[in-house]
N, C-alpha and C positions, 0 to 999 in steps of 0.2 A: 549705483551711484549716479546722481543727477548731474548731467553735463551742463556747464555754462554756455549760453549762446555766444557764438563768435560774431564779432563785429565784420560787416562786409564793406566794401567800398560804397555801396549805395546807402548803407546806414550811416556811414560817416559823413554824409553830406546833408546840408539843411535844404529847405525848400528852395532857396536862392542859389544852390549849387556851391556854397562856400563850406569849407570845413567847419564843423560844429565844435571841434575840440579846441582847447586853449592853445594859443600860438606862443607857447613857452620855449625858450631856447634850449637845445639839447643839454648844454653845460649845466643849466638850472635843474632840468629834470634829472640829470645824472646825480647831482648833489642831493636832492630830495630823496631819490630811490636808494643811493648809497647810505644816507643817514638812516633811513627806515631799516635797511638790511642790518646795519650795525646795531641799531636799537633791538632788533629781534634775533640777535645772537648768530647771524650768519658769519661764517669763518672765512678768513683770507679773501676778503673782498677785493677784487681787482678790477680797475676801469680801463677800458681800452679805446682810444680814439681811432676810429675807422674812417674818418673823413678823407676822401680821395683814394681810398683803397678798394672800393667796390661800391656797386649800387644798392646793396641790400639793406644797409643800416649805416648810421653816422657814428655809433658808439656801441660798446658792448660792455656788459658787466658779468663777471664771473665770480661765483662764490660757492662755498661748501656748506653743507648741512650736517648735522650730527646723526640723523636718522632719516628714514623714509618719511615718516610722519613730519619731522622738522622740515624736510625739503618740500613737501606738499603744503605745509603751512606758510613757508616763505613765498612760494609761487602763488598761492591763493592771496596772500597779503599784498603782493605787488600788483595783482590784478585789482584788488579792492582799492589800493592807493590810486591807481589809474582812474578808477571810476569816480573817486572822491575828488580828485584833482582835475578831472576832465583831460587827462592824457589819453592819447590814442592807444587802444588795446586791440590787437588783431586775433590772437589765438595763443593757445598753450599746448605744448606737445610733451608727451612722456610723463604726464601726471600720474597715471595709474601705477606704472612700474616704480616711479619715485627715485630712480637711480641718476637719471640726468634729466631735468625738466627745463625746457626752453620756453621763455615767455616773450612773445613777439609784440613789441610796442610800436612797430613800423620803423621809427628812426633809432630805436635802442632795442638791442637784444639782451635779454637777461638769461644767464645760464646758472642753474642751481644744480650742483653735483653732490653726490656722496663721495667722500674724499678718495676712496680707492678708484672709482671711476674717473674722477678728475686727474689722478695721477696716470692713469692708463692713457687718456687721450691728450693730455697736456695742451689744452686748447690755446692757452695764452701764448705758447711758443710758435704757433702757427702765424702769428701777426707780428711783422717785423717792427712795427713802430709802437710796440707795447711800452707804455711809460714806466712800468715797474719791472721790465725784463732785465735780468742780470746777464751781462755779457761775459764769457770767459776772458781771462787775462790773455793778452797776446803772448804767443810763444816767442822766445828769443830766436833770431835767425842764425843759422849755422854759417860759419865762414869757412871758405876753402883754404886749405893750407898746403 
């Protein structure tokens, strides 16, 4: 299988030293990518705001696919969408196995899981500020008598 070339830092700069990619806000990119994933039947799409939680990305998208081929198709599609819109694309990991595919867009990380793998790792629960995270109801305090 032919591998797509990865973008490196030197490739990401023009002759003048400026980024050659579109300077689109993360929120706008998240909206575009989320809509694309929804249109291509990604399941349980969850967006996570990681701003201020670490230096590796500003946002994360987590979704499920119905099969290995569907997961690979979603990951390739996100890559193609980035090329079409001039969004920065760094690399893809896990494509051949197709169980958990990570697409690194530098400021956004997209995780495409098969459902059993997603349930095993529960990636969304690792991030405290997840906007869609359900918190358990508080237990009533016991009183001393």
